[in-house]
mmCIF entry with sequence, helices, sheets and N, C-alpha, C, O atoms, coordinates in Angstrom:
data_MODEL
# 
_entry.id   MODEL 
# 
_entity.id                         1 
_entity.type                       polymer 
_entity.pdbx_number_of_molecules   1 
# 
_entity_poly.entity_id                      1 
_entity_poly.type                           'polypeptide(L)' 
_entity_poly.nstd_linkage                   no 
_entity_poly.nstd_monomer                   no 
_entity_poly.pdbx_seq_one_letter_code       MSIWRVILAILFPPLAVIDRGCGSCLITFILTCCGWVPGVIAALIILNKN 
_entity_poly.pdbx_seq_one_letter_code_can   MSIWRVILAILFPPLAVIDRGCGSCLITFILTCCGWVPGVIAALIILNKN 
_entity_poly.pdbx_strand_id                 A 
# 
loop_
_entity_poly_seq.entity_id 
_entity_poly_seq.num 
_entity_poly_seq.mon_id 
_entity_poly_seq.hetero 
1 1  MET n 
1 2  SER n 
1 3  ILE n 
1 4  TRP n 
1 5  ARG n 
1 6  VAL n 
1 7  ILE n 
1 8  LEU n 
1 9  ALA n 
1 10 ILE n 
1 11 LEU n 
1 12 PHE n 
1 13 PRO n 
1 14 PRO n 
1 15 LEU n 
1 16 ALA n 
1 17 VAL n 
1 18 ILE n 
1 19 ASP n 
1 20 ARG n 
1 21 GLY n 
1 22 CYS n 
1 23 GLY n 
1 24 SER n 
1 25 CYS n 
1 26 LEU n 
1 27 ILE n 
1 28 THR n 
1 29 PHE n 
1 30 ILE n 
1 31 LEU n 
1 32 THR n 
1 33 CYS n 
1 34 CYS n 
1 35 GLY n 
1 36 TRP n 
1 37 VAL n 
1 38 PRO n 
1 39 GLY n 
1 40 VAL n 
1 41 ILE n 
1 42 ALA n 
1 43 ALA n 
1 44 LEU n 
1 45 ILE n 
1 46 ILE n 
1 47 LEU n 
1 48 ASN n 
1 49 LYS n 
1 50 ASN n 
# 
_struct_asym.id          A 
_struct_asym.entity_id   1 
# 
loop_
_struct_conf.conf_type_id 
_struct_conf.id 
_struct_conf.pdbx_PDB_helix_id 
_struct_conf.beg_label_comp_id 
_struct_conf.beg_label_asym_id 
_struct_conf.beg_label_seq_id 
_struct_conf.pdbx_beg_PDB_ins_code 
_struct_conf.end_label_comp_id 
_struct_conf.end_label_asym_id 
_struct_conf.end_label_seq_id 
_struct_conf.pdbx_end_PDB_ins_code 
_struct_conf.beg_auth_comp_id 
_struct_conf.beg_auth_asym_id 
_struct_conf.beg_auth_seq_id 
_struct_conf.end_auth_comp_id 
_struct_conf.end_auth_asym_id 
_struct_conf.end_auth_seq_id 
_struct_conf.pdbx_PDB_helix_class 
_struct_conf.details 
_struct_conf.pdbx_PDB_helix_length 
HELX_P HELX_P1 AA1 ILE A 3  ? LEU A 11 ? ILE A 3  LEU A 11 1 ? 9  
HELX_P HELX_P2 AA2 PRO A 13 ? ALA A 16 ? PRO A 13 ALA A 16 1 ? 4  
HELX_P HELX_P3 AA3 ILE A 18 ? ARG A 20 ? ILE A 18 ARG A 20 5 ? 3  
HELX_P HELX_P4 AA4 CYS A 22 ? CYS A 34 ? CYS A 22 CYS A 34 1 ? 13 
HELX_P HELX_P5 AA5 TRP A 36 ? ASN A 48 ? TRP A 36 ASN A 48 1 ? 13 
# 
_struct_conf_type.id          HELX_P 
_struct_conf_type.criteria    ? 
_struct_conf_type.reference   ? 
# 
loop_
_atom_site.group_PDB 
_atom_site.id 
_atom_site.type_symbol 
_atom_site.label_atom_id 
_atom_site.label_alt_id 
_atom_site.label_comp_id 
_atom_site.label_asym_id 
_atom_site.label_entity_id 
_atom_site.label_seq_id 
_atom_site.pdbx_PDB_ins_code 
_atom_site.Cartn_x 
_atom_site.Cartn_y 
_atom_site.Cartn_z 
_atom_site.occupancy 
_atom_site.B_iso_or_equiv 
_atom_site.pdbx_formal_charge 
_atom_site.auth_seq_id 
_atom_site.auth_comp_id 
_atom_site.auth_asym_id 
_atom_site.auth_atom_id 
_atom_site.pdbx_PDB_model_num 
ATOM 1   N N  . MET A 1 1  ? -30.244 -41.616 4.345  1.00 0.00 ? 1  MET A N  1 
ATOM 2   C CA . MET A 1 1  ? -31.106 -40.483 4.580  1.00 0.00 ? 1  MET A CA 1 
ATOM 3   C C  . MET A 1 1  ? -32.079 -40.403 3.439  1.00 0.00 ? 1  MET A C  1 
ATOM 4   O O  . MET A 1 1  ? -31.725 -40.201 2.277  1.00 0.00 ? 1  MET A O  1 
ATOM 5   N N  . SER A 1 2  ? -33.304 -40.569 3.820  1.00 0.00 ? 2  SER A N  1 
ATOM 6   C CA . SER A 1 2  ? -34.458 -40.554 2.851  1.00 0.00 ? 2  SER A CA 1 
ATOM 7   C C  . SER A 1 2  ? -34.880 -39.141 2.488  1.00 0.00 ? 2  SER A C  1 
ATOM 8   O O  . SER A 1 2  ? -34.556 -38.212 3.228  1.00 0.00 ? 2  SER A O  1 
ATOM 9   N N  . ILE A 1 3  ? -35.584 -38.933 1.389  1.00 0.00 ? 3  ILE A N  1 
ATOM 10  C CA . ILE A 1 3  ? -35.997 -37.615 0.942  1.00 0.00 ? 3  ILE A CA 1 
ATOM 11  C C  . ILE A 1 3  ? -37.061 -37.051 1.899  1.00 0.00 ? 3  ILE A C  1 
ATOM 12  O O  . ILE A 1 3  ? -37.197 -35.836 2.040  1.00 0.00 ? 3  ILE A O  1 
ATOM 13  N N  . TRP A 1 4  ? -37.813 -37.954 2.554  1.00 0.00 ? 4  TRP A N  1 
ATOM 14  C CA . TRP A 1 4  ? -38.772 -37.552 3.578  1.00 0.00 ? 4  TRP A CA 1 
ATOM 15  C C  . TRP A 1 4  ? -38.201 -36.977 4.745  1.00 0.00 ? 4  TRP A C  1 
ATOM 16  O O  . TRP A 1 4  ? -38.705 -35.999 5.297  1.00 0.00 ? 4  TRP A O  1 
ATOM 17  N N  . ARG A 1 5  ? -37.134 -37.565 5.159  1.00 0.00 ? 5  ARG A N  1 
ATOM 18  C CA . ARG A 1 5  ? -36.371 -37.046 6.350  1.00 0.00 ? 5  ARG A CA 1 
ATOM 19  C C  . ARG A 1 5  ? -35.836 -35.688 6.082  1.00 0.00 ? 5  ARG A C  1 
ATOM 20  O O  . ARG A 1 5  ? -35.914 -34.823 6.954  1.00 0.00 ? 5  ARG A O  1 
ATOM 21  N N  . VAL A 1 6  ? -35.278 -35.441 4.886  1.00 0.00 ? 6  VAL A N  1 
ATOM 22  C CA . VAL A 1 6  ? -34.707 -34.148 4.510  1.00 0.00 ? 6  VAL A CA 1 
ATOM 23  C C  . VAL A 1 6  ? -35.851 -33.057 4.449  1.00 0.00 ? 6  VAL A C  1 
ATOM 24  O O  . VAL A 1 6  ? -35.661 -31.922 4.885  1.00 0.00 ? 6  VAL A O  1 
ATOM 25  N N  . ILE A 1 7  ? -36.983 -33.438 3.917  1.00 0.00 ? 7  ILE A N  1 
ATOM 26  C CA . ILE A 1 7  ? -38.112 -32.477 3.848  1.00 0.00 ? 7  ILE A CA 1 
ATOM 27  C C  . ILE A 1 7  ? -38.548 -32.170 5.309  1.00 0.00 ? 7  ILE A C  1 
ATOM 28  O O  . ILE A 1 7  ? -38.802 -31.014 5.645  1.00 0.00 ? 7  ILE A O  1 
ATOM 29  N N  . LEU A 1 8  ? -38.628 -33.180 6.144  1.00 0.00 ? 8  LEU A N  1 
ATOM 30  C CA . LEU A 1 8  ? -39.048 -32.973 7.501  1.00 0.00 ? 8  LEU A CA 1 
ATOM 31  C C  . LEU A 1 8  ? -38.012 -32.137 8.297  1.00 0.00 ? 8  LEU A C  1 
ATOM 32  O O  . LEU A 1 8  ? -38.366 -31.359 9.182  1.00 0.00 ? 8  LEU A O  1 
ATOM 33  N N  . ALA A 1 9  ? -36.717 -32.331 7.945  1.00 0.00 ? 9  ALA A N  1 
ATOM 34  C CA . ALA A 1 9  ? -35.596 -31.611 8.586  1.00 0.00 ? 9  ALA A CA 1 
ATOM 35  C C  . ALA A 1 9  ? -35.707 -30.145 8.136  1.00 0.00 ? 9  ALA A C  1 
ATOM 36  O O  . ALA A 1 9  ? -35.311 -29.233 8.861  1.00 0.00 ? 9  ALA A O  1 
ATOM 37  N N  . ILE A 1 10 ? -36.233 -29.945 6.974  1.00 0.00 ? 10 ILE A N  1 
ATOM 38  C CA . ILE A 1 10 ? -36.256 -28.481 6.534  1.00 0.00 ? 10 ILE A CA 1 
ATOM 39  C C  . ILE A 1 10 ? -37.560 -27.849 7.177  1.00 0.00 ? 10 ILE A C  1 
ATOM 40  O O  . ILE A 1 10 ? -37.529 -26.693 7.600  1.00 0.00 ? 10 ILE A O  1 
ATOM 41  N N  . LEU A 1 11 ? -38.700 -28.622 7.244  1.00 0.00 ? 11 LEU A N  1 
ATOM 42  C CA . LEU A 1 11 ? -39.915 -27.962 7.712  1.00 0.00 ? 11 LEU A CA 1 
ATOM 43  C C  . LEU A 1 11 ? -39.956 -27.873 9.301  1.00 0.00 ? 11 LEU A C  1 
ATOM 44  O O  . LEU A 1 11 ? -40.405 -26.857 9.833  1.00 0.00 ? 11 LEU A O  1 
ATOM 45  N N  . PHE A 1 12 ? -39.512 -28.877 10.009 1.00 0.00 ? 12 PHE A N  1 
ATOM 46  C CA . PHE A 1 12 ? -39.511 -28.950 11.442 1.00 0.00 ? 12 PHE A CA 1 
ATOM 47  C C  . PHE A 1 12 ? -38.369 -29.864 11.958 1.00 0.00 ? 12 PHE A C  1 
ATOM 48  O O  . PHE A 1 12 ? -38.526 -31.069 12.160 1.00 0.00 ? 12 PHE A O  1 
ATOM 49  N N  . PRO A 1 13 ? -37.182 -29.179 12.159 1.00 0.00 ? 13 PRO A N  1 
ATOM 50  C CA . PRO A 1 13 ? -35.937 -29.936 12.392 1.00 0.00 ? 13 PRO A CA 1 
ATOM 51  C C  . PRO A 1 13 ? -35.947 -30.900 13.600 1.00 0.00 ? 13 PRO A C  1 
ATOM 52  O O  . PRO A 1 13 ? -35.360 -31.974 13.476 1.00 0.00 ? 13 PRO A O  1 
ATOM 53  N N  . PRO A 1 14 ? -36.589 -30.588 14.792 1.00 0.00 ? 14 PRO A N  1 
ATOM 54  C CA . PRO A 1 14 ? -36.536 -31.428 15.893 1.00 0.00 ? 14 PRO A CA 1 
ATOM 55  C C  . PRO A 1 14 ? -37.297 -32.792 15.646 1.00 0.00 ? 14 PRO A C  1 
ATOM 56  O O  . PRO A 1 14 ? -36.911 -33.846 16.151 1.00 0.00 ? 14 PRO A O  1 
ATOM 57  N N  . LEU A 1 15 ? -38.357 -32.695 14.867 1.00 0.00 ? 15 LEU A N  1 
ATOM 58  C CA . LEU A 1 15 ? -39.160 -33.967 14.559 1.00 0.00 ? 15 LEU A CA 1 
ATOM 59  C C  . LEU A 1 15 ? -38.297 -34.824 13.764 1.00 0.00 ? 15 LEU A C  1 
ATOM 60  O O  . LEU A 1 15 ? -38.366 -36.031 13.995 1.00 0.00 ? 15 LEU A O  1 
ATOM 61  N N  . ALA A 1 16 ? -37.514 -34.423 12.889 1.00 0.00 ? 16 ALA A N  1 
ATOM 62  C CA . ALA A 1 16 ? -36.724 -35.212 11.993 1.00 0.00 ? 16 ALA A CA 1 
ATOM 63  C C  . ALA A 1 16 ? -35.688 -36.063 12.727 1.00 0.00 ? 16 ALA A C  1 
ATOM 64  O O  . ALA A 1 16 ? -35.355 -37.167 12.297 1.00 0.00 ? 16 ALA A O  1 
ATOM 65  N N  . VAL A 1 17 ? -35.165 -35.507 13.887 1.00 0.00 ? 17 VAL A N  1 
ATOM 66  C CA . VAL A 1 17 ? -34.110 -36.292 14.601 1.00 0.00 ? 17 VAL A CA 1 
ATOM 67  C C  . VAL A 1 17 ? -34.625 -36.882 15.884 1.00 0.00 ? 17 VAL A C  1 
ATOM 68  O O  . VAL A 1 17 ? -33.819 -37.172 16.769 1.00 0.00 ? 17 VAL A O  1 
ATOM 69  N N  . ILE A 1 18 ? -35.942 -37.084 16.048 1.00 0.00 ? 18 ILE A N  1 
ATOM 70  C CA . ILE A 1 18 ? -36.555 -37.525 17.328 1.00 0.00 ? 18 ILE A CA 1 
ATOM 71  C C  . ILE A 1 18 ? -35.966 -39.027 17.641 1.00 0.00 ? 18 ILE A C  1 
ATOM 72  O O  . ILE A 1 18 ? -35.788 -39.399 18.801 1.00 0.00 ? 18 ILE A O  1 
ATOM 73  N N  . ASP A 1 19 ? -35.701 -39.797 16.586 1.00 0.00 ? 19 ASP A N  1 
ATOM 74  C CA . ASP A 1 19 ? -35.312 -41.173 16.803 1.00 0.00 ? 19 ASP A CA 1 
ATOM 75  C C  . ASP A 1 19 ? -33.786 -41.285 17.032 1.00 0.00 ? 19 ASP A C  1 
ATOM 76  O O  . ASP A 1 19 ? -33.298 -42.389 17.277 1.00 0.00 ? 19 ASP A O  1 
ATOM 77  N N  . ARG A 1 20 ? -33.054 -40.225 16.961 1.00 0.00 ? 20 ARG A N  1 
ATOM 78  C CA . ARG A 1 20 ? -31.648 -40.229 17.129 1.00 0.00 ? 20 ARG A CA 1 
ATOM 79  C C  . ARG A 1 20 ? -31.137 -40.074 18.599 1.00 0.00 ? 20 ARG A C  1 
ATOM 80  O O  . ARG A 1 20 ? -29.941 -40.151 18.881 1.00 0.00 ? 20 ARG A O  1 
ATOM 81  N N  . GLY A 1 21 ? -32.146 -39.845 19.535 1.00 0.00 ? 21 GLY A N  1 
ATOM 82  C CA . GLY A 1 21 ? -31.935 -39.776 20.935 1.00 0.00 ? 21 GLY A CA 1 
ATOM 83  C C  . GLY A 1 21 ? -32.366 -38.406 21.381 1.00 0.00 ? 21 GLY A C  1 
ATOM 84  O O  . GLY A 1 21 ? -32.631 -37.476 20.619 1.00 0.00 ? 21 GLY A O  1 
ATOM 85  N N  . CYS A 1 22 ? -32.411 -38.376 22.770 1.00 0.00 ? 22 CYS A N  1 
ATOM 86  C CA . CYS A 1 22 ? -32.916 -37.158 23.466 1.00 0.00 ? 22 CYS A CA 1 
ATOM 87  C C  . CYS A 1 22 ? -31.946 -35.964 23.303 1.00 0.00 ? 22 CYS A C  1 
ATOM 88  O O  . CYS A 1 22 ? -32.356 -34.810 23.177 1.00 0.00 ? 22 CYS A O  1 
ATOM 89  N N  . GLY A 1 23 ? -30.670 -36.294 23.311 1.00 0.00 ? 23 GLY A N  1 
ATOM 90  C CA . GLY A 1 23 ? -29.664 -35.202 23.168 1.00 0.00 ? 23 GLY A CA 1 
ATOM 91  C C  . GLY A 1 23 ? -29.694 -34.528 21.871 1.00 0.00 ? 23 GLY A C  1 
ATOM 92  O O  . GLY A 1 23 ? -29.599 -33.304 21.785 1.00 0.00 ? 23 GLY A O  1 
ATOM 93  N N  . SER A 1 24 ? -29.828 -35.325 20.829 1.00 0.00 ? 24 SER A N  1 
ATOM 94  C CA . SER A 1 24 ? -29.833 -34.782 19.414 1.00 0.00 ? 24 SER A CA 1 
ATOM 95  C C  . SER A 1 24 ? -30.990 -33.931 19.290 1.00 0.00 ? 24 SER A C  1 
ATOM 96  O O  . SER A 1 24 ? -30.873 -32.826 18.759 1.00 0.00 ? 24 SER A O  1 
ATOM 97  N N  . CYS A 1 25 ? -32.251 -34.402 19.792 1.00 0.00 ? 25 CYS A N  1 
ATOM 98  C CA . CYS A 1 25 ? -33.412 -33.713 19.652 1.00 0.00 ? 25 CYS A CA 1 
ATOM 99  C C  . CYS A 1 25 ? -33.437 -32.502 20.472 1.00 0.00 ? 25 CYS A C  1 
ATOM 100 O O  . CYS A 1 25 ? -34.048 -31.523 20.044 1.00 0.00 ? 25 CYS A O  1 
ATOM 101 N N  . LEU A 1 26 ? -32.857 -32.461 21.574 1.00 0.00 ? 26 LEU A N  1 
ATOM 102 C CA . LEU A 1 26 ? -32.843 -31.330 22.414 1.00 0.00 ? 26 LEU A CA 1 
ATOM 103 C C  . LEU A 1 26 ? -31.933 -30.270 21.826 1.00 0.00 ? 26 LEU A C  1 
ATOM 104 O O  . LEU A 1 26 ? -32.302 -29.099 21.740 1.00 0.00 ? 26 LEU A O  1 
ATOM 105 N N  . ILE A 1 27 ? -30.761 -30.680 21.428 1.00 0.00 ? 27 ILE A N  1 
ATOM 106 C CA . ILE A 1 27 ? -29.879 -29.629 20.644 1.00 0.00 ? 27 ILE A CA 1 
ATOM 107 C C  . ILE A 1 27 ? -30.501 -29.009 19.440 1.00 0.00 ? 27 ILE A C  1 
ATOM 108 O O  . ILE A 1 27 ? -30.405 -27.805 19.205 1.00 0.00 ? 27 ILE A O  1 
ATOM 109 N N  . THR A 1 28 ? -31.141 -29.857 18.681 1.00 0.00 ? 28 THR A N  1 
ATOM 110 C CA . THR A 1 28 ? -31.866 -29.322 17.500 1.00 0.00 ? 28 THR A CA 1 
ATOM 111 C C  . THR A 1 28 ? -32.876 -28.380 17.804 1.00 0.00 ? 28 THR A C  1 
ATOM 112 O O  . THR A 1 28 ? -33.013 -27.364 17.121 1.00 0.00 ? 28 THR A O  1 
ATOM 113 N N  . PHE A 1 29 ? -33.690 -28.671 18.905 1.00 0.00 ? 29 PHE A N  1 
ATOM 114 C CA . PHE A 1 29 ? -34.802 -27.952 19.315 1.00 0.00 ? 29 PHE A CA 1 
ATOM 115 C C  . PHE A 1 29 ? -34.253 -26.452 19.746 1.00 0.00 ? 29 PHE A C  1 
ATOM 116 O O  . PHE A 1 29 ? -34.760 -25.408 19.337 1.00 0.00 ? 29 PHE A O  1 
ATOM 117 N N  . ILE A 1 30 ? -33.178 -26.531 20.605 1.00 0.00 ? 30 ILE A N  1 
ATOM 118 C CA . ILE A 1 30 ? -32.626 -25.230 21.086 1.00 0.00 ? 30 ILE A CA 1 
ATOM 119 C C  . ILE A 1 30 ? -32.093 -24.404 19.911 1.00 0.00 ? 30 ILE A C  1 
ATOM 120 O O  . ILE A 1 30 ? -32.299 -23.192 19.835 1.00 0.00 ? 30 ILE A O  1 
ATOM 121 N N  . LEU A 1 31 ? -31.409 -25.090 19.009 1.00 0.00 ? 31 LEU A N  1 
ATOM 122 C CA . LEU A 1 31 ? -30.923 -24.288 17.824 1.00 0.00 ? 31 LEU A CA 1 
ATOM 123 C C  . LEU A 1 31 ? -32.043 -23.754 16.931 1.00 0.00 ? 31 LEU A C  1 
ATOM 124 O O  . LEU A 1 31 ? -31.923 -22.699 16.308 1.00 0.00 ? 31 LEU A O  1 
ATOM 125 N N  . THR A 1 32 ? -33.085 -24.484 16.894 1.00 0.00 ? 32 THR A N  1 
ATOM 126 C CA . THR A 1 32 ? -34.279 -24.051 16.130 1.00 0.00 ? 32 THR A CA 1 
ATOM 127 C C  . THR A 1 32 ? -34.961 -22.859 16.796 1.00 0.00 ? 32 THR A C  1 
ATOM 128 O O  . THR A 1 32 ? -35.433 -21.945 16.119 1.00 0.00 ? 32 THR A O  1 
ATOM 129 N N  . CYS A 1 33 ? -35.007 -22.878 18.073 1.00 0.00 ? 33 CYS A N  1 
ATOM 130 C CA . CYS A 1 33 ? -35.577 -21.730 18.821 1.00 0.00 ? 33 CYS A CA 1 
ATOM 131 C C  . CYS A 1 33 ? -34.776 -20.519 18.568 1.00 0.00 ? 33 CYS A C  1 
ATOM 132 O O  . CYS A 1 33 ? -35.328 -19.426 18.441 1.00 0.00 ? 33 CYS A O  1 
ATOM 133 N N  . CYS A 1 34 ? -33.386 -20.678 18.482 1.00 0.00 ? 34 CYS A N  1 
ATOM 134 C CA . CYS A 1 34 ? -32.452 -19.534 18.321 1.00 0.00 ? 34 CYS A CA 1 
ATOM 135 C C  . CYS A 1 34 ? -32.523 -18.995 16.971 1.00 0.00 ? 34 CYS A C  1 
ATOM 136 O O  . CYS A 1 34 ? -32.225 -17.825 16.730 1.00 0.00 ? 34 CYS A O  1 
ATOM 137 N N  . GLY A 1 35 ? -32.913 -19.826 16.080 1.00 0.00 ? 35 GLY A N  1 
ATOM 138 C CA . GLY A 1 35 ? -32.919 -19.471 14.613 1.00 0.00 ? 35 GLY A CA 1 
ATOM 139 C C  . GLY A 1 35 ? -33.280 -20.775 13.694 1.00 0.00 ? 35 GLY A C  1 
ATOM 140 O O  . GLY A 1 35 ? -32.807 -21.886 13.937 1.00 0.00 ? 35 GLY A O  1 
ATOM 141 N N  . TRP A 1 36 ? -34.060 -20.543 12.745 1.00 0.00 ? 36 TRP A N  1 
ATOM 142 C CA . TRP A 1 36 ? -34.476 -21.624 11.981 1.00 0.00 ? 36 TRP A CA 1 
ATOM 143 C C  . TRP A 1 36 ? -33.306 -22.338 11.147 1.00 0.00 ? 36 TRP A C  1 
ATOM 144 O O  . TRP A 1 36 ? -33.207 -23.557 11.001 1.00 0.00 ? 36 TRP A O  1 
ATOM 145 N N  . VAL A 1 37 ? -32.492 -21.432 10.658 1.00 0.00 ? 37 VAL A N  1 
ATOM 146 C CA . VAL A 1 37 ? -31.255 -22.014 9.844  1.00 0.00 ? 37 VAL A CA 1 
ATOM 147 C C  . VAL A 1 37 ? -30.353 -22.798 10.634 1.00 0.00 ? 37 VAL A C  1 
ATOM 148 O O  . VAL A 1 37 ? -29.994 -23.878 10.167 1.00 0.00 ? 37 VAL A O  1 
ATOM 149 N N  . PRO A 1 38 ? -29.923 -22.429 11.768 1.00 0.00 ? 38 PRO A N  1 
ATOM 150 C CA . PRO A 1 38 ? -28.993 -23.362 12.624 1.00 0.00 ? 38 PRO A CA 1 
ATOM 151 C C  . PRO A 1 38 ? -29.715 -24.718 13.008 1.00 0.00 ? 38 PRO A C  1 
ATOM 152 O O  . PRO A 1 38 ? -29.071 -25.758 13.147 1.00 0.00 ? 38 PRO A O  1 
ATOM 153 N N  . GLY A 1 39 ? -30.986 -24.655 13.160 1.00 0.00 ? 39 GLY A N  1 
ATOM 154 C CA . GLY A 1 39 ? -31.679 -25.875 13.536 1.00 0.00 ? 39 GLY A CA 1 
ATOM 155 C C  . GLY A 1 39 ? -31.755 -26.772 12.293 1.00 0.00 ? 39 GLY A C  1 
ATOM 156 O O  . GLY A 1 39 ? -31.645 -27.990 12.434 1.00 0.00 ? 39 GLY A O  1 
ATOM 157 N N  . VAL A 1 40 ? -31.925 -26.268 11.173 1.00 0.00 ? 40 VAL A N  1 
ATOM 158 C CA . VAL A 1 40 ? -31.999 -27.066 9.918  1.00 0.00 ? 40 VAL A CA 1 
ATOM 159 C C  . VAL A 1 40 ? -30.623 -27.634 9.599  1.00 0.00 ? 40 VAL A C  1 
ATOM 160 O O  . VAL A 1 40 ? -30.514 -28.783 9.173  1.00 0.00 ? 40 VAL A O  1 
ATOM 161 N N  . ILE A 1 41 ? -29.591 -26.862 9.796  1.00 0.00 ? 41 ILE A N  1 
ATOM 162 C CA . ILE A 1 41 ? -28.160 -27.256 9.602  1.00 0.00 ? 41 ILE A CA 1 
ATOM 163 C C  . ILE A 1 41 ? -27.877 -28.439 10.574 1.00 0.00 ? 41 ILE A C  1 
ATOM 164 O O  . ILE A 1 41 ? -27.418 -29.507 10.169 1.00 0.00 ? 41 ILE A O  1 
ATOM 165 N N  . ALA A 1 42 ? -28.146 -28.218 11.740 1.00 0.00 ? 42 ALA A N  1 
ATOM 166 C CA . ALA A 1 42 ? -27.953 -29.270 12.806 1.00 0.00 ? 42 ALA A CA 1 
ATOM 167 C C  . ALA A 1 42 ? -28.735 -30.566 12.478 1.00 0.00 ? 42 ALA A C  1 
ATOM 168 O O  . ALA A 1 42 ? -28.172 -31.653 12.610 1.00 0.00 ? 42 ALA A O  1 
ATOM 169 N N  . ALA A 1 43 ? -29.920 -30.486 12.087 1.00 0.00 ? 43 ALA A N  1 
ATOM 170 C CA . ALA A 1 43 ? -30.675 -31.713 11.760 1.00 0.00 ? 43 ALA A CA 1 
ATOM 171 C C  . ALA A 1 43 ? -30.067 -32.398 10.541 1.00 0.00 ? 43 ALA A C  1 
ATOM 172 O O  . ALA A 1 43 ? -29.959 -33.624 10.518 1.00 0.00 ? 43 ALA A O  1 
ATOM 173 N N  . LEU A 1 44 ? -29.702 -31.695 9.613  1.00 0.00 ? 44 LEU A N  1 
ATOM 174 C CA . LEU A 1 44 ? -29.060 -32.319 8.391  1.00 0.00 ? 44 LEU A CA 1 
ATOM 175 C C  . LEU A 1 44 ? -27.809 -32.997 8.703  1.00 0.00 ? 44 LEU A C  1 
ATOM 176 O O  . LEU A 1 44 ? -27.514 -34.074 8.185  1.00 0.00 ? 44 LEU A O  1 
ATOM 177 N N  . ILE A 1 45 ? -27.039 -32.363 9.574  1.00 0.00 ? 45 ILE A N  1 
ATOM 178 C CA . ILE A 1 45 ? -25.685 -32.966 10.020 1.00 0.00 ? 45 ILE A CA 1 
ATOM 179 C C  . ILE A 1 45 ? -26.074 -34.230 10.808 1.00 0.00 ? 45 ILE A C  1 
ATOM 180 O O  . ILE A 1 45 ? -25.475 -35.270 10.534 1.00 0.00 ? 45 ILE A O  1 
ATOM 181 N N  . ILE A 1 46 ? -26.975 -34.234 11.714 1.00 0.00 ? 46 ILE A N  1 
ATOM 182 C CA . ILE A 1 46 ? -27.272 -35.371 12.569 1.00 0.00 ? 46 ILE A CA 1 
ATOM 183 C C  . ILE A 1 46 ? -27.894 -36.474 11.697 1.00 0.00 ? 46 ILE A C  1 
ATOM 184 O O  . ILE A 1 46 ? -27.655 -37.640 12.012 1.00 0.00 ? 46 ILE A O  1 
ATOM 185 N N  . LEU A 1 47 ? -28.647 -36.224 10.658 1.00 0.00 ? 47 LEU A N  1 
ATOM 186 C CA . LEU A 1 47 ? -29.257 -37.209 9.862  1.00 0.00 ? 47 LEU A CA 1 
ATOM 187 C C  . LEU A 1 47 ? -28.211 -37.717 8.898  1.00 0.00 ? 47 LEU A C  1 
ATOM 188 O O  . LEU A 1 47 ? -28.377 -38.833 8.406  1.00 0.00 ? 47 LEU A O  1 
ATOM 189 N N  . ASN A 1 48 ? -27.197 -37.031 8.599  1.00 0.00 ? 48 ASN A N  1 
ATOM 190 C CA . ASN A 1 48 ? -26.211 -37.495 7.636  1.00 0.00 ? 48 ASN A CA 1 
ATOM 191 C C  . ASN A 1 48 ? -25.208 -38.423 8.242  1.00 0.00 ? 48 ASN A C  1 
ATOM 192 O O  . ASN A 1 48 ? -24.501 -39.119 7.514  1.00 0.00 ? 48 ASN A O  1 
ATOM 193 N N  . LYS A 1 49 ? -25.114 -38.462 9.593  1.00 0.00 ? 49 LYS A N  1 
ATOM 194 C CA . LYS A 1 49 ? -24.222 -39.412 10.295 1.00 0.00 ? 49 LYS A CA 1 
ATOM 195 C C  . LYS A 1 49 ? -24.838 -40.874 10.173 1.00 0.00 ? 49 LYS A C  1 
ATOM 196 O O  . LYS A 1 49 ? -26.051 -41.059 10.081 1.00 0.00 ? 49 LYS A O  1 
ATOM 197 N N  . ASN A 1 50 ? -23.952 -41.833 10.180 1.00 0.00 ? 50 ASN A N  1 
ATOM 198 C CA . ASN A 1 50 ? -24.335 -43.264 10.009 1.00 0.00 ? 50 ASN A CA 1 
ATOM 199 C C  . ASN A 1 50 ? -24.918 -43.771 11.286 1.00 0.00 ? 50 ASN A C  1 
ATOM 200 O O  . ASN A 1 50 ? -25.304 -44.937 11.369 1.00 0.00 ? 50 ASN A O  1 
# 
């Protein structure tokens, strides 16, 4: 996980996980629409997986 991905996950979470698949991007987008903090947490968890 690079520092640029972390910054992107904090600023716009769905864009940070766009290369992890459609499901991850969709889940992160829905959580970001519900609230910014759940979207950031989901993006950081998805980016932390190997």
